[in-house]
ZAKE-321095 format. One line per 8 residues: for each residue x, y, z of C-alpha. Coordinates in Angstrom, 3 decimals, padded with zeros to 6 digits. Layout:
BEGIN
X Y Z | ...
END
This chain:
BEGIN
149.618 011.116 061.751 | 146.129 009.547 061.693 | 147.540 006.112 062.095 | 149.874 007.281 064.892 | 146.915 008.813 066.712 | 144.956 005.611 066.280 | 147.849 003.591 067.667 | 148.056 005.825 070.723
144.333 005.526 071.417 | 144.679 001.762 071.023 | 147.631 001.731 073.440 | 145.711 003.762 076.039 | 142.742 001.447 075.778 | 145.099 -001.455 076.435 | 146.286 000.365 079.600 | 142.662 000.831 080.576
142.111 -002.916 080.409 | 145.295 -003.604 082.329 | 144.261 -001.205 085.119 | 140.833 -002.819 085.280 | 142.372 -006.297 085.489 | 144.452 -005.049 088.486 | 141.258 -003.806 090.186 | 142.221 -000.140 089.868
139.282 002.273 089.784 | 139.528 004.252 086.551 | 136.856 006.896 087.057 | 136.636 007.974 090.659 | 133.429 009.112 092.382 | 134.967 011.914 094.446 | 138.197 013.456 095.618 | 138.379 015.907 098.541
140.814 018.771 097.885 | 142.360 020.947 100.608 | 143.065 023.864 098.289 | 143.050 025.010 094.702 | 146.472 025.282 093.055 | 146.326 029.068 092.914 | 145.681 029.195 096.679 | 148.723 027.041 097.383
150.923 029.297 095.256 | 149.581 032.530 096.697 | 149.955 031.419 100.314 | 152.974 029.075 100.129 | 154.029 027.419 103.407 | 156.974 025.086 103.509 | 156.080 021.534 104.502 | 152.362 022.336 104.397
150.270 019.171 103.878 | 147.959 019.467 100.846 | 145.538 017.489 098.727 | 145.033 018.765 095.202 | 143.635 017.418 091.946 | 143.818 018.265 088.250 | 144.943 017.199 084.786 | 148.498 015.994 084.216
149.873 018.268 081.447 | 153.573 017.293 081.393 | 155.726 014.422 082.645 | 159.499 014.216 083.034 | 161.064 010.975 084.397 | 164.532 010.837 085.912 | 165.298 007.247 086.960 | 163.527 006.592 090.219
161.903 009.999 090.313 | 159.344 011.869 088.178 | 158.399 015.531 087.843 | 154.949 016.334 086.441 | 152.807 019.394 085.900 | 149.328 019.287 087.437 | 146.751 021.829 086.282 | 143.376 022.688 087.756
141.092 025.558 086.672 | 143.030 028.121 088.689 | 146.685 027.414 087.915 | 149.444 024.874 087.315 | 151.823 023.366 089.912 | 154.771 020.917 089.710 | 154.560 017.603 091.547 | 157.501 015.416 092.502
157.021 011.639 092.667 | 159.768 009.343 094.069 | 160.006 005.589 094.118 | 161.221 005.432 097.717 | 158.367 007.596 098.995 | 155.275 006.071 097.337 | 156.708 002.539 096.954 | 158.003 000.628 093.963
154.634 -000.856 092.931 | 152.852 002.557 093.081 | 155.728 004.261 091.270 | 155.553 001.641 088.498 | 151.785 002.329 088.261 | 152.387 006.090 088.180 | 154.769 005.593 085.302 | 151.906 004.090 083.317
149.802 007.234 083.678 | 149.473 009.427 080.581 | 149.485 013.149 079.963 | 145.836 014.121 080.043 | 144.905 011.851 082.950 | 143.146 013.444 085.938 | 144.771 012.566 089.207 | 144.535 013.544 092.883
147.700 013.806 094.969 | 148.496 014.207 098.667 | 151.860 015.397 100.021 | 153.820 018.368 101.304 | 154.929 021.632 099.765 | 158.534 022.629 099.162 | 160.639 024.691 096.782 | 163.200 023.261 094.407
166.690 024.721 094.141 | 165.400 026.887 091.305 | 162.636 028.263 093.589 | 159.705 026.455 091.969 | 156.815 025.566 094.300 | 156.383 021.804 094.185 | 154.344 019.094 095.888 | 156.323 016.105 097.186
153.800 013.351 096.547 | 153.096 010.786 099.233 | 150.065 009.216 097.575 | 148.097 009.592 094.356 | 144.696 008.526 092.992 | 143.689 008.042 089.362 | 140.469 010.075 088.925 | 139.829 009.795 085.181
141.746 007.975 082.431 | 142.299 009.972 079.241 | 142.005 007.804 076.119 | 142.990 010.540 073.624 | 146.195 012.608 073.572 | 146.004 016.287 074.409 | 145.656 018.773 071.534 | 148.922 020.658 072.133
150.933 017.702 070.807 | 148.782 016.819 067.827 | 147.280 019.877 066.193 | 147.498 022.808 068.577 | 143.853 023.611 067.813 | 144.746 026.263 065.262 | 141.831 025.259 063.009 | 139.161 027.858 063.849
136.206 025.567 063.008 | 137.665 022.764 065.130 | 138.149 025.178 068.023 | 134.448 026.192 067.908 | 133.259 022.636 067.341 | 135.360 021.018 070.068 | 135.459 023.921 072.571 | 136.538 021.567 075.351
139.811 021.002 073.509 | 140.106 024.698 072.786 | 139.893 025.417 076.502 | 142.560 022.762 077.278 | 144.971 023.962 074.587 | 144.525 027.703 074.725 | 144.802 029.399 078.095 | 143.772 032.785 076.599
140.482 031.308 075.435 | 139.709 030.136 078.955 | 140.461 033.625 080.235 | 137.976 035.112 077.746 | 135.157 033.007 079.124 | 136.138 033.624 082.719 | 136.024 037.336 081.974 | 132.707 037.019 080.239
131.308 035.391 083.384 | 132.609 038.409 085.392 | 130.921 040.804 082.986 | 127.515 039.153 083.574 | 128.068 039.097 087.333 | 129.047 042.749 087.284 | 125.905 043.675 085.365 | 123.713 041.874 087.915
125.456 043.566 090.817 | 125.151 046.996 089.206 | 121.403 046.659 088.538 | 120.671 045.089 091.932 | 122.280 048.075 093.644 | 120.132 050.385 091.534 | 117.000 048.742 092.929 | 116.149 046.544 089.948
114.936 043.006 090.396 | 115.888 040.118 088.168 | 112.999 038.148 086.671 | 112.454 035.250 084.294 | 109.934 035.214 081.453 | 108.900 032.447 079.008 | 111.211 031.287 076.281 | 108.339 029.684 074.351
105.752 032.147 073.053 | 102.338 031.726 071.582 | 102.959 034.713 069.326 | 106.434 035.909 068.155 | 106.964 039.544 069.109 | 108.873 042.129 070.994 | 111.420 042.691 068.213 | 111.952 042.333 064.475
113.230 038.924 063.423 | 112.157 035.555 062.089 | 111.356 033.074 064.903 | 112.177 029.411 065.329 | 109.015 027.292 065.370 | 108.325 024.370 067.620 | 105.397 022.241 068.727 | 104.105 021.107 072.123
102.872 017.521 071.682 | 100.762 017.185 074.807 | 098.847 020.407 074.142 | 099.013 019.975 070.378 | 100.065 023.650 070.087 | 102.519 025.452 067.860 | 104.953 027.739 069.732 | 107.868 030.014 068.942
111.266 030.414 070.631 | 111.332 033.985 071.819 | 112.749 036.711 069.669 | 112.824 039.022 072.702 | 111.302 039.087 076.220 | 110.028 042.706 075.884 | 106.260 042.200 075.912 | 106.358 039.923 078.970
108.642 042.293 080.884 | 106.290 045.217 080.198 | 103.367 043.106 081.432 | 105.223 043.159 084.763 | 105.191 046.973 084.740 | 101.410 046.735 084.357 | 101.416 044.340 087.369 | 103.149 046.867 089.590
106.838 046.054 089.344 | 108.718 049.274 088.614 | 112.308 048.210 087.931 | 112.935 044.835 086.275 | 115.617 043.187 084.169 | 116.278 039.827 082.566 | 119.516 038.344 081.270 | 117.848 036.238 078.655
118.488 033.780 075.830 | 116.782 034.855 072.658 | 116.594 033.289 069.235 | 116.461 034.601 065.641 | 116.014 032.199 062.737 | 118.417 034.152 060.582 | 121.948 033.988 059.197 | 125.223 033.769 061.077
128.196 036.140 060.832 | 130.983 037.495 063.040 | 128.281 039.554 064.808 | 125.284 037.244 064.683 | 124.463 033.875 066.218 | 120.954 032.441 066.020 | 121.009 031.909 069.821 | 122.299 034.850 071.785
122.231 036.552 075.211 | 120.510 039.874 075.829 | 120.087 042.096 078.846 | 116.670 043.807 078.896 | 115.845 046.502 081.480 | 112.574 048.320 082.109 | 112.198 051.284 084.460 | 108.805 052.840 085.238
108.479 056.672 085.072 | 111.680 056.984 082.985 | 112.266 057.590 079.259 | 114.887 056.878 076.641 | 117.092 059.698 077.847 | 117.222 058.147 081.266 | 118.137 054.843 079.601 | 120.928 056.615 077.789
122.459 057.721 081.068 | 121.915 054.274 082.666 | 123.476 052.542 079.646 | 126.676 054.608 079.738 | 126.997 054.314 083.488 | 126.484 050.532 083.394 | 129.032 049.922 080.611 | 131.715 052.220 082.025
131.217 050.793 085.540 | 131.509 047.208 084.381 | 134.650 047.992 082.321 | 136.285 049.496 085.395 | 135.331 046.586 087.646 | 136.106 043.758 085.224 | 139.065 045.157 083.309 | 140.379 047.626 085.829
140.184 050.445 083.290 | 137.704 052.404 081.122 | 139.946 052.811 078.141 | 139.718 049.758 075.920 | 140.922 048.587 072.527 | 138.508 046.991 070.093 | 139.212 046.128 066.449 | 142.267 048.392 066.405
140.445 051.378 067.893 | 141.201 052.973 071.312 | 137.879 053.695 072.983 | 137.319 055.732 076.126 | 134.117 054.778 078.002 | 133.891 057.617 080.527 | 134.179 060.506 078.102 | 131.197 062.407 076.688
129.672 059.919 074.222 | 128.609 061.279 070.814 | 124.993 061.749 069.796 | 123.965 061.664 066.152 | 120.574 061.940 064.494 | 119.749 058.879 062.381 | 117.221 060.952 060.437 | 119.753 063.667 059.639
122.492 061.178 058.810 | 120.379 059.253 056.234 | 119.059 062.481 054.713 | 122.558 063.907 054.361 | 124.045 060.749 052.945 | 121.202 059.286 050.895 | 118.469 061.931 050.707 | 116.084 059.491 052.474
113.318 060.912 054.658 | 110.768 059.217 056.960 | 107.943 059.675 054.451 | 109.704 057.525 051.807 | 108.274 054.117 050.970 | 110.486 051.100 050.329 | 110.772 051.622 046.528 | 111.791 055.239 047.016
114.368 054.265 049.611 | 115.880 051.652 047.258 | 115.914 054.134 044.375 | 117.718 056.762 046.433 | 120.245 054.225 047.753 | 120.969 053.024 044.203 | 121.400 056.623 043.030 | 124.232 056.790 045.546
125.784 053.718 043.943 | 124.745 051.111 046.494 | 123.498 048.614 043.873 | 120.553 047.125 045.774 | 118.667 044.744 043.474 | 116.221 043.119 045.874 | 112.704 044.358 045.144 | 110.879 042.739 048.055
112.776 044.226 050.984 | 110.797 045.554 053.943 | 111.484 048.946 055.516 | 113.238 047.231 058.432 | 115.599 045.405 056.041 | 116.327 048.652 054.212 | 117.150 050.361 057.491 | 119.531 047.532 058.434
121.347 048.140 055.114 | 121.470 051.886 055.852 | 122.863 051.233 059.354 | 125.695 049.183 057.884 | 126.607 052.103 055.659 | 126.418 054.555 058.543 | 128.807 052.411 060.571 | 131.547 053.005 058.029
134.138 055.392 059.331 | 132.595 055.912 062.740 | 134.717 057.694 065.281 | 136.404 055.908 068.153 | 133.975 057.468 070.623 | 130.779 055.502 071.417 | 127.858 056.980 069.461 | 124.148 057.183 070.378
122.075 057.296 067.164 | 118.709 058.950 067.901 | 115.732 060.125 065.815 | 114.803 056.793 064.191 | 111.825 056.799 061.835 | 108.672 056.024 063.789 | 107.566 053.518 061.163 | 110.515 051.381 062.289
109.689 051.543 065.990 | 106.238 050.018 066.630 | 106.886 049.755 070.407 | 108.300 053.233 071.018 | 106.696 056.598 071.687 | 106.861 059.216 068.943 | 108.598 062.512 069.623 | 106.209 065.277 070.637
107.668 067.799 068.243 | 107.850 065.390 065.291 | 105.657 062.289 065.255 | 107.545 060.914 062.224 | 110.491 060.276 064.562 | 110.600 058.087 067.696 | 112.048 058.447 071.165 | 114.660 055.795 070.586
118.379 055.333 070.451 | 120.827 052.703 069.321 | 124.326 052.627 070.780 | 127.328 051.853 068.589 | 130.798 051.178 070.026 | 133.688 050.621 067.685 | 131.235 050.653 064.764 | 129.083 047.777 066.202
125.556 048.088 067.533 | 125.511 047.172 071.210 | 122.300 048.614 072.714 | 118.809 049.737 071.833 | 116.346 051.756 073.910 | 112.857 053.303 073.798 | 110.497 055.509 075.605 | 107.976 052.698 075.738
104.600 053.128 074.065 | 101.854 052.646 076.691 | 098.756 053.762 074.712 | 096.775 050.533 074.028 | 094.802 051.979 071.085 | 097.898 053.294 069.343 | 099.799 050.100 070.056 | 097.093 047.941 068.504
096.951 050.126 065.401 | 100.690 049.896 065.002 | 100.672 046.109 065.364 | 097.993 045.825 062.693 | 099.952 048.131 060.386 | 103.121 046.155 060.981 | 101.403 042.885 060.109 | 100.137 044.474 056.889
103.481 046.102 056.055 | 105.584 042.960 056.650 | 103.018 040.638 054.934 | 103.872 038.171 057.681 | 101.762 035.462 059.248 | 101.962 037.191 062.602 | 099.035 037.167 064.946 | 098.006 040.177 066.992
099.023 039.789 070.640 | 095.613 040.604 072.102 | 096.681 039.711 075.647 | 099.461 042.345 075.548 | 096.949 044.947 074.314 | 094.577 043.775 077.076 | 097.367 044.299 079.612 | 098.007 047.862 078.379
094.313 048.612 078.719 | 094.692 048.105 082.447 | 097.323 050.872 082.368 | 101.101 050.789 082.094 | 103.117 053.665 083.622 | 105.444 055.664 081.351 | 108.701 053.720 081.136 | 112.122 053.505 079.565
113.323 050.222 078.181 | 116.927 049.239 077.320 | 118.404 046.192 075.635 | 122.159 045.447 075.591 | 123.736 042.584 073.658 | 125.833 040.650 076.161 | 127.755 038.749 073.509 | 128.675 041.912 071.627
129.611 043.741 074.831 | 131.925 040.858 075.688 | 133.455 041.088 072.203 | 134.207 044.802 072.767 | 135.528 044.455 076.314 | 137.759 041.509 075.414 | 138.689 042.658 071.884 | 137.462 039.515 070.137
136.902 039.582 066.339 | 133.911 037.245 066.200 | 130.813 036.602 068.318 | 131.788 032.952 068.148 | 134.855 033.745 070.204 | 132.688 034.792 073.169 | 130.003 032.049 072.901 | 131.156 028.730 074.378
129.225 026.589 071.897 | 128.203 028.635 068.820 | 125.856 027.134 066.298 | 127.669 025.304 063.471 | 126.699 023.065 060.644 | 126.956 019.317 061.560 | 130.414 018.021 060.931 | 130.713 015.884 057.830
131.982 012.396 058.616 | 133.232 009.731 056.201 | 131.189 006.585 056.345
END
């Protein structure tokens, strides 16, 4: 098979040279189309003159005539090429074209005796010569790693994959439209930060040569967005790329897309309502329904979503309470048979372990977990009736965390103390973000903040098993090559 593939590539390169020798342009600069293929099919008119372009995906020769399939992004159409219409020399040249070549054709529409819409070609132009055979014939792109690594082939071979990414694009557009109508404005904040912050996570480090300055790829845009609340903006959002220098899994990619929303004079309960409305509205607009299936579960997005207390759940299941230190938490988890051996875990890492356990056996209804331990929420307000718990929720759909929200802490003294305690607790080389504290000292209105994982939301809407199935180019180890 390898030798056969090599022979085909060699043969196509020989054709390339032959075309060049004949003065044929192999890689065109432009081709003006009259319509997309889907437009021609939707609004068919007999004898309509058209100019279309796309990739040749099939070819069937019958003596002095040839039927081919031409595919653009929107759809596929049959073309009919005849020796007596385009001329013997051009027909001979057309016969030399390969499946995978991009061509432009001009001609008229008609229907075959079987009713198939077809273009009767009067002229054609080679737009791009393909030197490698298409994946359908050779390996079908069933190898999952190859599909992720060579996504361009995945998109050619698997129409369902292309549909996933077109739908993902619609999800993002729907989110923007929804928030714009609510009076939010979209903003952009830096992706390189002086100080990593705004969320828990290990940052990627980089260096600016001209300024001789170490920087970090952002973990989250939160602190910059809240600076905008200080500056007078009241409703802002950012669809942002964020980075965590951590492991990969079916739910984690080091580079990911988040939606972050901040609304002045609101709190986490307002964000709860906004979150449910946004997700249900987008499902209806993008999918045409609010009942979805994810990971074998039927999920209704317009019903009354569940609310559960994180504090009560971990107390009932593990006996853990907010006052417990890390060693006590580990001891109680192990007493319940969890077998945690790591002695240097932080509270945040412990809570992530607990959350994984709590996700087991979740109902098919979306669930808001509230009442998180305050020690885990350095950027959120504490509850008035219990300062050991925070005004925060996390949303789980189908057992997967999708959203996180706070009533934002706007007390500069309290915020600085929490940052200092966090630095001490995590034993990290973090620096205190003095400028953010300085901003809070000018006054920030009470506000609700909400973050939604776009990649995970796309997984749920489109029922995809891995985050890599909704990210066009997920991070992978470099491919090993034989020297």
